[in-house]
C-alpha positions as CSV (number, residue, x, y, z in Angstrom):
1,M,-10.4,30.9,-48.3
2,E,-13.8,29.1,-48.2
3,R,-15.8,28.2,-45.1
4,R,-18.4,25.4,-45.0
5,L,-20.3,23.2,-42.6
6,V,-19.2,19.5,-43.1
7,G,-19.0,16.2,-41.3
8,I,-15.5,15.3,-40.3
9,L,-14.3,11.7,-39.8
10,A,-10.9,11.1,-38.1
11,A,-9.5,7.6,-37.9
12,D,-6.3,6.0,-36.8
13,V,-4.8,2.6,-36.1
14,V,-4.9,1.3,-32.6
15,G,-1.4,0.3,-31.3
16,Y,0.3,1.4,-34.5
17,S,3.7,1.9,-32.8
18,S,3.7,-1.6,-31.3
19,L,2.7,-3.1,-34.6
20,M,5.5,-1.3,-36.4
21,A,8.0,-2.4,-33.8
22,D,7.0,-6.1,-34.2
23,D,6.8,-6.1,-38.0
24,E,7.5,-2.8,-39.8
25,E,7.1,-4.0,-43.3
26,G,4.2,-6.2,-42.7
27,T,2.3,-3.6,-40.7
28,L,2.8,-0.9,-43.4
29,G,1.7,-3.4,-46.1
30,R,-1.5,-4.2,-44.2
31,L,-2.3,-0.6,-43.5
32,K,-1.9,0.3,-47.2
33,A,-4.1,-2.6,-48.2
34,H,-6.7,-1.6,-45.5
35,R,-6.9,1.9,-46.9
36,A,-7.3,0.6,-50.4
37,D,-9.7,-2.2,-49.7
38,V,-11.8,-0.8,-46.8
39,I,-11.4,2.8,-45.9
40,G,-11.2,4.3,-49.5
41,P,-14.2,2.5,-50.9
42,A,-16.3,3.2,-47.8
43,V,-15.5,6.9,-48.0
44,S,-16.4,7.0,-51.7
45,E,-19.6,5.0,-51.4
46,N,-20.8,7.4,-48.7
47,N,-20.1,10.6,-50.8
48,G,-17.0,11.5,-48.8
49,N,-13.5,12.7,-49.6
50,I,-10.2,11.9,-47.9
51,F,-8.3,15.2,-47.5
52,K,-5.4,14.1,-45.4
53,L,-3.3,10.9,-44.7
54,M,-1.0,11.0,-41.7
55,G,1.0,7.8,-41.3
56,D,-1.5,5.7,-39.4
57,G,-4.4,8.1,-39.7
58,V,-7.0,9.4,-42.1
59,L,-9.1,12.6,-42.2
60,A,-12.2,12.6,-44.4
61,E,-15.0,15.2,-45.1
62,F,-18.6,14.5,-45.9
63,P,-21.4,16.9,-47.1
64,S,-23.7,15.2,-44.7
65,V,-22.9,14.0,-41.2
66,V,-25.3,11.1,-41.8
67,D,-23.0,9.9,-44.5
68,A,-20.0,10.2,-42.2
69,V,-21.7,8.0,-39.6
70,R,-22.7,5.4,-42.1
71,C,-19.1,5.4,-43.5
72,A,-17.7,4.9,-40.0
73,M,-20.1,2.0,-39.3
74,Q,-19.2,0.4,-42.6
75,I,-15.4,0.7,-41.9
76,Q,-15.6,-0.7,-38.4
77,Q,-17.9,-3.6,-39.4
78,E,-15.6,-4.6,-42.3
79,T,-12.5,-4.0,-40.2
80,G,-13.8,-6.4,-37.5
81,A,-14.6,-9.2,-40.0
82,P,-13.0,-12.5,-38.7
83,A,-11.6,-13.4,-42.2
84,M,-9.1,-10.5,-41.8
85,E,-7.5,-11.9,-38.7
86,S,-4.8,-14.6,-38.1
87,D,-2.0,-15.3,-35.6
88,D,0.6,-14.4,-38.2
89,N,-1.3,-11.4,-39.6
90,P,-2.7,-9.3,-36.7
91,T,-5.8,-7.5,-37.7
92,I,-5.8,-3.7,-38.2
93,Q,-8.1,-2.1,-35.5
94,L,-9.3,1.4,-35.9
95,R,-10.8,4.0,-33.6
96,I,-12.9,6.8,-35.2
97,G,-14.1,10.2,-34.1
98,I,-16.8,12.2,-35.9
99,N,-17.8,15.9,-35.6
100,L,-20.0,18.3,-37.4
101,G,-18.4,21.7,-37.7
102,D,-17.7,24.9,-39.6
103,V,-14.3,24.5,-41.3
104,I,-11.9,26.5,-43.4
105,V,-11.1,25.0,-46.9
106,D,-7.7,26.0,-48.2
107,G,-7.0,24.2,-51.5
108,D,-7.1,20.5,-50.9
109,D,-6.8,20.8,-47.1
110,I,-9.3,21.6,-44.3
111,Y,-8.6,23.4,-41.0
112,G,-10.4,24.6,-37.9
113,D,-11.9,23.4,-34.6
114,G,-14.3,21.2,-36.5
115,V,-11.3,19.1,-37.6
116,N,-9.6,19.3,-34.2
117,I,-12.6,18.1,-32.3
118,A,-13.0,15.1,-34.6
119,S,-9.4,14.2,-34.0
120,R,-9.8,14.5,-30.2
121,L,-12.9,12.4,-30.3
122,E,-11.0,9.7,-32.2
123,R,-8.4,9.7,-29.4
124,I,-10.9,8.8,-26.7
125,A,-12.7,6.1,-28.7
126,E,-11.9,2.5,-27.8
127,A,-10.5,-0.1,-30.2
128,G,-13.0,-0.8,-32.9
129,G,-15.2,2.0,-31.5
130,I,-16.7,5.3,-32.7
131,C,-17.1,8.5,-30.7
132,V,-19.2,11.4,-31.9
133,A,-20.0,14.9,-30.8
134,G,-23.5,15.7,-29.4
135,T,-24.3,17.8,-32.5
136,V,-23.8,14.7,-34.6
137,V,-26.4,12.7,-32.6
138,D,-28.9,15.6,-33.1
139,H,-28.5,15.4,-36.9
140,V,-28.5,11.6,-37.4
141,R,-31.1,10.4,-34.8
142,N,-33.9,8.6,-36.6
143,K,-31.9,8.7,-39.8
144,V,-29.3,6.0,-39.0
145,D,-30.4,2.8,-37.2
146,V,-27.7,2.7,-34.5
147,G,-27.5,3.0,-30.7
148,F,-25.8,5.9,-28.8
149,E,-24.4,5.9,-25.3
150,D,-24.1,9.3,-23.6
151,L,-20.6,9.6,-22.1
152,G,-21.2,13.1,-20.8
153,K,-19.3,16.3,-21.4
154,R,-15.6,15.9,-21.9
155,Q,-12.8,18.5,-21.8
156,L,-10.8,17.7,-24.9
157,K,-7.2,18.7,-25.3
158,N,-6.7,22.2,-26.8
159,I,-10.5,22.7,-27.2
160,P,-11.7,25.6,-25.0
161,N,-15.2,24.4,-24.2
162,P,-16.3,20.9,-23.0
163,V,-17.9,18.7,-25.7
164,Q,-20.8,16.4,-25.3
165,V,-19.6,13.0,-26.3
166,F,-21.5,9.9,-27.4
167,R,-20.2,6.4,-28.0
168,L,-21.8,4.9,-31.2
169,D,-22.7,1.2,-30.8
170,V,-22.0,-0.5,-34.1
171,G,-23.7,-3.7,-32.9
172,A,-26.8,-2.0,-31.5
173,S,-29.8,-0.4,-33.2
174,A,-31.7,2.8,-32.6
175,S,-34.3,0.6,-30.8
176,A,-31.6,-0.2,-28.3
177,S,-31.2,3.5,-27.6
178,A,-35.0,3.7,-27.2
179,A,-34.9,0.9,-24.7
180,S,-32.1,2.7,-22.8
181,A,-34.3,5.8,-22.7
182,F,-37.2,3.8,-21.4
183,E,-35.1,2.2,-18.7
184,T,-33.9,5.6,-17.6
185,M,-37.5,6.8,-17.4
186,I,-38.6,4.0,-15.1
187,G,-35.4,4.2,-13.0
188,L,-34.0,0.8,-13.9
189,D,-30.4,0.7,-12.6
190,V,-28.1,-1.2,-15.0
191,D,-24.8,-0.1,-13.5
192,I,-22.3,-2.6,-12.2
193,P,-23.1,-3.2,-8.6
194,D,-20.6,-2.7,-5.8
195,Y,-20.6,-6.4,-4.9
196,P,-19.6,-9.4,-7.1
197,S,-21.6,-9.8,-10.3
198,I,-21.2,-12.4,-13.1
199,A,-22.5,-13.4,-16.5
200,V,-22.2,-17.0,-17.6
201,L,-21.9,-17.3,-21.3
202,P,-23.2,-20.3,-23.3
203,F,-20.4,-22.9,-23.5
204,T,-19.0,-23.5,-27.0
205,I,-19.4,-26.9,-28.5
206,M,-15.9,-28.2,-29.6
207,S,-17.5,-30.8,-31.9
208,A,-19.3,-31.0,-35.2
209,D,-22.1,-32.9,-33.5
210,P,-25.1,-30.5,-33.2
211,E,-26.9,-32.9,-30.8
212,Q,-24.3,-31.9,-28.2
213,E,-25.6,-28.4,-28.1
214,F,-28.3,-29.1,-25.5
215,F,-25.7,-30.8,-23.3
216,A,-23.4,-27.8,-23.4
217,D,-26.3,-25.5,-22.7
218,G,-27.3,-27.6,-19.8
219,V,-23.9,-27.4,-18.2
220,A,-23.9,-23.6,-18.4
221,E,-27.6,-23.4,-17.2
222,D,-26.8,-25.6,-14.2
223,I,-24.0,-23.3,-13.2
224,I,-26.3,-20.3,-13.5
225,T,-28.9,-22.0,-11.4
226,A,-26.4,-22.8,-8.7
227,L,-25.0,-19.3,-8.6
228,S,-28.5,-17.7,-8.5
229,K,-29.0,-19.2,-5.0
230,I,-26.1,-17.1,-3.6
231,S,-27.4,-13.9,-2.0
232,R,-24.1,-12.0,-2.2
233,L,-23.5,-12.6,-5.8
234,M,-25.5,-11.1,-8.7
235,V,-25.8,-13.6,-11.6
236,V,-27.4,-12.6,-14.9
237,A,-30.2,-14.8,-16.2
238,R,-29.8,-17.4,-19.0
239,N,-32.2,-15.5,-21.2
240,S,-29.8,-12.6,-21.4
241,T,-26.4,-14.3,-21.6
242,F,-27.6,-16.9,-24.2
243,T,-28.3,-14.1,-26.7
244,Y,-24.5,-14.3,-27.4
245,K,-24.8,-17.9,-28.4
246,G,-22.9,-18.7,-31.6
247,R,-21.2,-15.3,-31.7
248,A,-17.7,-14.1,-31.1
249,V,-18.0,-11.7,-28.2
250,D,-15.9,-9.1,-26.5
251,V,-16.1,-9.6,-22.7
252,K,-15.9,-5.8,-22.2
253,Q,-19.0,-5.4,-24.3
254,V,-20.7,-8.2,-22.3
255,S,-19.8,-6.2,-19.1
256,R,-21.4,-3.1,-20.5
257,D,-24.5,-4.9,-21.9
258,Q,-25.2,-6.9,-18.7
259,G,-23.9,-4.5,-16.0
260,V,-21.5,-7.1,-14.5
261,R,-17.8,-7.2,-13.6
262,Y,-17.0,-10.9,-14.2
263,V,-17.7,-13.2,-17.2
264,L,-17.4,-17.0,-17.2
265,E,-16.9,-18.6,-20.6
266,G,-16.0,-22.2,-21.5
267,S,-16.3,-25.0,-24.0
268,V,-17.5,-28.6,-24.0
269,R,-16.3,-31.6,-26.0
270,K,-18.1,-34.9,-25.4
271,G,-17.0,-38.3,-26.9
272,G,-18.2,-41.7,-25.8
273,D,-18.3,-41.7,-22.0
274,R,-15.7,-38.9,-21.7
275,V,-16.2,-35.2,-21.6
276,R,-13.7,-32.3,-21.6
277,I,-14.8,-29.0,-20.3
278,T,-12.7,-25.8,-20.2
279,A,-13.7,-22.8,-18.2
280,Q,-12.2,-19.4,-17.6
281,L,-13.2,-16.5,-15.3
282,I,-12.4,-13.1,-16.6
283,D,-12.6,-9.6,-15.0
284,A,-14.5,-8.1,-18.0
285,T,-13.8,-4.5,-16.9
286,T,-10.0,-5.1,-17.4
287,G,-9.9,-8.2,-19.6
288,L,-7.7,-9.9,-17.1
289,H,-8.1,-13.7,-16.4
290,I,-8.9,-14.6,-12.8
291,W,-8.5,-18.4,-13.4
292,A,-8.7,-20.9,-16.2
293,E,-9.0,-24.7,-16.0
294,R,-9.4,-27.7,-18.2
295,Y,-11.3,-30.8,-16.9
296,D,-11.1,-34.3,-18.4
297,R,-13.7,-36.5,-16.8
298,T,-16.2,-39.3,-17.4
299,L,-19.8,-38.3,-18.1
300,A,-20.7,-39.9,-14.7
301,D,-18.7,-37.1,-13.1
302,I,-20.5,-34.2,-14.8
303,F,-22.5,-33.1,-11.8
304,D,-19.5,-33.1,-9.5
305,L,-17.6,-31.1,-12.2
306,Q,-20.3,-28.5,-12.3
307,D,-20.2,-28.1,-8.5
308,E,-16.4,-27.8,-8.8
309,I,-16.6,-24.9,-11.2
310,V,-19.2,-23.2,-9.0
311,R,-16.8,-23.6,-6.0
312,E,-13.9,-22.1,-8.0
313,I,-16.1,-19.1,-8.8
314,V,-17.2,-18.6,-5.2
315,I,-13.5,-18.8,-4.0
316,A,-12.1,-16.6,-6.8
317,L,-14.7,-13.8,-6.1
318,D,-14.3,-14.2,-2.4
319,V,-18.1,-14.6,-1.9
320,K,-19.1,-15.5,1.6
321,L,-22.0,-17.9,1.8
322,R,-24.7,-17.3,4.3
323,E,-26.0,-20.0,6.6
324,G,-27.8,-22.7,4.7
325,E,-26.7,-21.5,1.3
326,Q,-23.9,-24.0,0.9
327,H,-26.3,-27.0,1.0
328,R,-28.7,-25.3,-1.4
329,V,-25.9,-24.3,-3.9
330,W,-24.4,-27.8,-4.2
331,S,-27.5,-30.0,-4.0
332,S,-27.4,-31.4,-7.6
333,G,-30.9,-33.1,-7.8
334,T,-30.0,-36.2,-9.7
335,R,-27.1,-38.4,-10.5
336,N,-28.8,-40.0,-13.5
337,L,-27.5,-38.4,-16.7
338,E,-30.4,-39.6,-18.9
339,A,-33.0,-38.2,-16.5
340,W,-31.1,-34.9,-16.4
341,E,-31.0,-34.9,-20.3
342,C,-34.8,-35.6,-20.4
343,V,-35.5,-32.6,-18.2
344,R,-33.2,-30.4,-20.1
345,L,-34.8,-31.3,-23.4
346,A,-38.3,-30.6,-22.0
347,T,-37.6,-27.4,-20.1
348,D,-38.1,-24.8,-22.8
349,S,-41.3,-26.4,-24.0
350,V,-42.7,-26.7,-20.4
351,L,-41.9,-23.2,-19.3
352,G,-42.7,-21.7,-22.7
353,G,-46.2,-23.1,-22.4
354,S,-46.2,-24.1,-26.1
355,S,-49.3,-26.2,-26.4
356,D,-48.2,-28.2,-29.4
357,K,-45.0,-29.3,-27.6
358,Q,-46.5,-30.1,-24.3
359,P,-47.3,-33.8,-25.1
360,R,-43.6,-34.5,-26.0
361,A,-42.4,-32.6,-23.0
362,K,-44.7,-34.6,-20.7
363,Q,-43.3,-37.8,-22.2
364,L,-39.7,-36.6,-21.4
365,I,-40.6,-35.6,-17.9
366,D,-42.4,-38.9,-17.2
367,R,-39.3,-40.7,-18.5
368,A,-37.1,-38.7,-16.1
369,I,-39.2,-39.6,-13.1
370,E,-39.2,-43.2,-14.2
371,L,-35.4,-43.1,-14.3
372,D,-35.1,-41.2,-11.0
373,P,-38.2,-41.0,-8.9
374,N,-36.3,-38.8,-6.4
375,Y,-35.5,-36.1,-8.9
376,P,-37.1,-32.9,-7.6
377,T,-36.7,-30.8,-10.8
378,A,-38.6,-33.5,-12.8
379,W,-41.5,-33.3,-10.3
380,A,-41.6,-29.5,-10.4
381,M,-41.6,-29.7,-14.2
382,R,-44.5,-32.1,-14.2
383,G,-46.2,-29.6,-11.9
384,W,-45.6,-26.8,-14.5
385,I,-47.2,-29.0,-17.2
386,Y,-50.3,-29.4,-15.0
387,F,-50.3,-25.7,-14.3
388,N,-50.3,-25.0,-18.1
389,E,-53.3,-27.4,-18.5
390,A,-55.2,-25.7,-15.7
391,D,-54.5,-22.3,-17.2
392,V,-55.9,-23.4,-20.5
393,G,-58.9,-25.2,-18.9
394,G,-59.8,-22.2,-16.8
395,G,-59.6,-19.9,-19.8
396,L,-62.0,-22.2,-21.7
397,G,-64.4,-22.2,-18.7
398,D,-63.9,-26.0,-18.1
399,H,-64.0,-26.0,-14.3
400,E,-63.7,-29.7,-14.0
401,S,-60.5,-29.9,-16.0
402,F,-59.2,-26.8,-14.2
403,D,-59.7,-28.3,-10.7
404,R,-58.2,-31.6,-11.7
405,A,-55.1,-30.1,-13.2
406,Q,-54.7,-27.7,-10.3
407,A,-54.8,-30.6,-7.8
408,K,-52.2,-32.5,-9.8
409,A,-49.9,-29.5,-10.0
410,I,-50.1,-29.0,-6.2
411,D,-49.3,-32.7,-5.7
412,C,-46.3,-32.5,-7.9
413,G,-45.0,-29.4,-6.2
414,R,-45.4,-31.0,-2.8
415,R,-43.5,-34.1,-3.9
416,A,-40.7,-31.9,-5.2
417,L,-40.5,-30.1,-1.9
418,E,-40.5,-33.4,0.0
419,L,-37.4,-34.4,-1.9
420,D,-35.8,-30.9,-1.6
421,P,-37.4,-28.5,0.9
422,D,-35.2,-25.7,-0.4
423,Y,-36.2,-26.0,-4.1
424,A,-37.1,-22.5,-5.1
425,D,-38.6,-23.3,-8.5
426,A,-41.2,-25.6,-6.9
427,Y,-42.3,-22.7,-4.7
428,G,-42.5,-20.4,-7.7
429,M,-44.7,-22.9,-9.6
430,L,-47.0,-23.4,-6.6
431,A,-47.3,-19.6,-6.2
432,L,-48.9,-19.4,-9.6
433,V,-51.1,-22.4,-9.0
434,H,-52.5,-20.8,-5.8
435,L,-52.9,-17.5,-7.6
436,N,-54.9,-19.3,-10.3
437,A,-57.2,-20.7,-7.5
438,G,-57.7,-17.2,-6.0
439,E,-55.6,-18.2,-2.9
440,Y,-53.8,-14.9,-2.7
441,D,-52.1,-15.1,0.7
442,K,-50.8,-18.6,0.0
443,A,-49.5,-17.4,-3.4
444,M,-47.6,-14.6,-1.7
445,E,-46.2,-16.9,0.9
446,M,-44.9,-19.2,-1.8
447,V,-43.3,-16.3,-3.7
448,E,-41.5,-15.0,-0.7
449,K,-40.0,-18.4,0.0
450,A,-38.9,-18.7,-3.7
451,I,-37.1,-15.4,-3.5
452,L,-35.4,-16.2,-0.2
453,L,-34.1,-19.5,-1.5
454,A,-33.0,-18.2,-5.0
455,P,-32.3,-14.5,-4.5
456,N,-31.0,-14.1,-8.1
457,S,-33.6,-15.9,-10.1
458,A,-35.0,-13.5,-12.7
459,E,-38.0,-15.7,-13.3
460,N,-39.0,-15.9,-9.7
461,F,-38.7,-12.1,-9.4
462,G,-40.1,-10.8,-12.7
463,G,-42.1,-13.7,-14.2
464,V,-43.8,-15.0,-11.0
465,A,-43.5,-12.6,-8.1
466,G,-44.6,-9.5,-10.0
467,A,-47.8,-11.1,-11.1
468,V,-48.6,-12.6,-7.7
469,M,-48.0,-9.4,-5.8
470,T,-49.9,-7.2,-8.3
471,K,-52.9,-9.5,-8.4
472,S,-52.9,-10.1,-4.7
473,G,-53.2,-6.4,-3.9
474,N,-49.6,-5.4,-3.3
475,P,-48.6,-3.7,-6.6
476,E,-45.8,-1.5,-5.1
477,R,-44.0,-4.7,-4.1
478,G,-44.8,-6.1,-7.5
479,I,-43.0,-3.1,-9.1
480,E,-40.0,-3.6,-7.0
481,L,-39.8,-7.3,-7.8
482,V,-40.3,-7.0,-11.6
483,K,-37.6,-4.3,-11.8
484,R,-35.3,-6.7,-9.9
485,G,-36.0,-9.4,-12.4
486,M,-35.3,-7.0,-15.3
487,R,-32.0,-6.1,-13.7
488,L,-31.1,-9.8,-13.4
489,C,-32.1,-10.3,-17.1
490,P,-31.0,-7.1,-18.9
491,F,-32.2,-8.6,-22.3
492,Y,-35.6,-9.2,-20.7
493,R,-38.6,-10.5,-22.5
494,P,-41.6,-8.2,-23.3
495,G,-43.6,-10.2,-20.7
496,F,-41.6,-8.4,-18.0
497,L,-42.9,-5.1,-19.4
498,R,-46.5,-6.2,-19.4
499,G,-46.0,-7.3,-15.8
500,L,-44.5,-4.0,-14.8
501,G,-47.2,-2.2,-16.6
502,A,-49.9,-4.1,-14.6
503,A,-48.1,-3.3,-11.3
504,Y,-47.9,0.4,-12.2
505,R,-51.5,0.5,-13.2
506,M,-52.8,-1.1,-10.0
507,A,-50.5,1.3,-8.0
508,N,-52.4,4.2,-9.7
509,R,-49.3,5.1,-11.8
510,V,-51.2,4.8,-15.0
511,E,-49.0,7.0,-17.2
512,E,-46.0,4.8,-16.4
513,A,-48.1,1.8,-17.2
514,V,-48.9,3.2,-20.6
515,A,-45.1,3.7,-21.2
516,C,-44.5,0.0,-20.3
517,Y,-47.3,-1.2,-22.6
518,R,-46.0,0.9,-25.5
519,E,-42.4,-0.4,-25.0
520,S,-43.8,-4.0,-24.9
521,I,-45.5,-3.4,-28.2
522,R,-42.4,-1.8,-29.7
523,R,-40.5,-5.0,-28.8
524,E,-43.1,-7.5,-29.7
525,T,-45.9,-6.6,-32.1
526,G,-48.9,-8.9,-32.5
527,Y,-49.3,-9.9,-28.8
528,L,-53.0,-9.2,-28.1
529,A,-52.8,-8.7,-24.3
530,A,-50.4,-5.8,-24.7
531,Y,-52.8,-3.9,-27.0
532,V,-55.7,-4.6,-24.7
533,N,-53.7,-3.4,-21.7
534,L,-52.7,-0.2,-23.5
535,T,-56.2,0.4,-24.7
536,S,-57.6,0.1,-21.2
537,A,-55.0,2.3,-19.6
538,L,-55.4,5.0,-22.2
539,G,-59.2,4.8,-21.7
540,E,-58.7,5.2,-17.9
541,L,-56.5,8.3,-18.4
542,G,-59.2,9.8,-20.7
543,N,-56.8,9.9,-23.7
544,L,-59.8,8.8,-25.9
545,D,-58.3,9.5,-29.4
546,E,-55.3,7.3,-28.6
547,A,-57.4,4.8,-26.7
548,R,-59.7,4.4,-29.8
549,E,-56.7,4.0,-32.0
550,A,-55.3,1.2,-29.7
551,A,-58.8,-0.4,-29.7
552,R,-58.7,-0.6,-33.5
553,D,-55.5,-2.6,-33.1
554,V,-57.2,-4.9,-30.7
555,L,-60.1,-5.5,-33.1
556,R,-57.8,-6.1,-36.1
557,Q,-56.2,-8.9,-34.1
558,E,-59.4,-10.2,-32.5
559,P,-62.5,-9.2,-34.4
560,E,-64.8,-11.0,-32.0
561,F,-63.2,-9.4,-28.9
562,S,-65.6,-8.7,-26.0
563,I,-64.9,-7.1,-22.7
564,K,-66.9,-9.7,-20.8
565,R,-65.1,-12.6,-22.2
566,Y,-61.7,-11.0,-21.6
567,T,-62.3,-10.0,-18.0
568,A,-63.7,-13.4,-17.2
569,G,-60.2,-14.8,-17.4
570,L,-58.7,-12.3,-15.0
571,S,-57.8,-13.1,-11.4
572,Y,-57.4,-10.2,-8.9
573,R,-58.0,-10.2,-5.2
574,N,-59.9,-6.9,-5.5
575,P,-62.9,-7.2,-7.9
576,A,-62.7,-3.4,-8.4
577,D,-59.4,-3.9,-10.2
578,I,-61.1,-6.0,-12.8
579,E,-63.9,-3.5,-13.2
580,R,-61.4,-0.7,-13.6
581,I,-59.8,-2.6,-16.5
582,A,-63.3,-3.1,-18.0
583,D,-64.2,0.6,-17.6
584,G,-61.0,1.6,-19.5
585,L,-61.9,-0.7,-22.4
586,R,-65.5,0.7,-22.4
587,N,-64.1,4.2,-22.6
588,A,-62.1,3.2,-25.6
589,G,-65.3,2.0,-27.3
590,L,-64.7,-1.8,-27.3
591,P,-67.8,-4.0,-27.3
592,E,-69.2,-5.3,-24.1
C-alpha cells in the first residue's frame, strides 16, 4: 500500500433525500448532468482525480491543496449560476469540505483520517459553502484570492482530536480577510448586537425605465434616515447596504456581512401618477419572514407610505421609542415630490464634494427651495455647498471667499434648524463649518446635538464627529465615535480609516495610527493625504527607512510637495499638533 500527502475534496448534494422524494428521476438526471458538466471538468482542470462516487457525493484527490480550493470555488460559482435554476427544475446545491492529509492509496481507492476529516468538514458546511481545515488555510494563504472566516476548533464525529475549521467565502477576496484581521486588531465589534438591528437593502426597480432608479433609491434612503433617528435600533448605513445593488443576495450572507439580525428588502414600480411598493422584513439569521406587504398608492402618498413602512418595522421589532423620537422619526420634511426629487438627484454630488458637479447640484437645490421654501433638507444641502466652497477657498488662501462662503453656510444651517429644530444633518454640517473657522467648542456642541438626534447616523459619527473631536483636542472621544461610525457602516469608506488614524495619532497611539493609514492605502491607492499621514507617523516613530519610502510615494504623486504648504491647510485647536505632523514629515526627508 502507498501513502502520500494529498488534498482531499468531499462534496455532496444538499437536501438530496427531499429532492429524490419530490422527483426521483428528475433529481437523478440533474445530478448526473451536474457531475458531467460542472464537477468532472472542474476536477480535471485543476489537476484532480475523482476516486469515489457515492450516490449524491463525490470524493476527489489533488496533488496540491491549492488546486483543491480552486476547484471547490469553481464548482460552487458554477453551481450557483442563475441560469441553472427554475421553478420546475430546482437547482443542485452542494456543500464541500477540504482537508490536507496523509492517506493510504489502495488501488483506485483512498483511505485514512485525511479523507474522513474532509467528509466531516463537508457535513458542517452550509448550502453552497466550503469548509476547510486549518492546515489548508496555512498552505493556500496568499496563493488563492479568497476570504476565510475562522469558525474555531470543532470536534468532528469519529475524529479523535478537535480540528480548526475555516469557512471559505467564495464571494470575498483575500483583501476581505486582511480587512477582518485589521478590524480585530483595532477591536472593532462586528457581531450582531443584543438589541434590534436592521439592514435596508436597495429597492429593486420593477420596470425597464432606468430613470426610476433614483426614485427607488430615494425611498430606501428615506427609510434608512428615519430608522437612524431611533436610539434603540441599530440601522446599517446606506453606503454599506447599497453595495448589494443589482445583485441577487442571500439575506443570511447580508446578516453576516453587516452584523444585523433583520433585513428589509422591497421593490418599486412607478407608472404615471401611481406607484406600487412591496416590502418584506426578514429575520436573516433564520430566513423567516416577519411581515410582507404590497402598497398601491398615488405618488402624492409616497411620503405617508414611507412613514407607514417605518411604523411597521418599529412595531414588528417591538422597538420602544424614547420621548421626542416619534416626532423626529416621522417628520417628512416636504410634501412636494419634485422638490424631493431635486434634492435626491443632488445629494451625492453635494456630499461627495465633486467640484465639477457642484454647479448642477446647486441648480437642483435652488430649484427645490423655489418649489418648497420650507424644506429643511434643501436648506441644509445648500449649506453643504457653501461649506465645500469655503473649504476650497480656504485651501487656496482666498480669505475673502472663505469668509463669505462660511457666512452663507451658517445662514443656511440656521434656516434649516428654524424649519426643523431636530434636524441632525444641519447640526452636522454646522459642526464642520465652525471647525473650519477654528470655533472648536461650537463645533463640538453641534456634533453632540447631531449624535443625540440621529444616534445611528454613520456620517455624523465617523465622517463628522471624529474629525471635530480629534481636531478640537478630544481624540479619545474621536476614536470612540469613528469606530461607532464604522460599525454602522461595515463596508466603510477609506476616509473613516484616515479619520481613525488621525484620532489615534493625536491620542499618542501612533503605531495604531500607522496601521490605519496602511489599511487606508491598501483599500484606496493614489489618495495623497493617506501617504502624507503615513509618512509623518512613521517619521514620528523613528522608522526612518519606512518613512523615507513613504515619502517617495508622496513625491511621486505631488512632486512640488512642501511641508509648509501642506500644514497651512490644517486646522487643530493645539498648534503643537500641527508642528508634530510637520516634524514627522521633516524626519522623513520631505522638503520644507
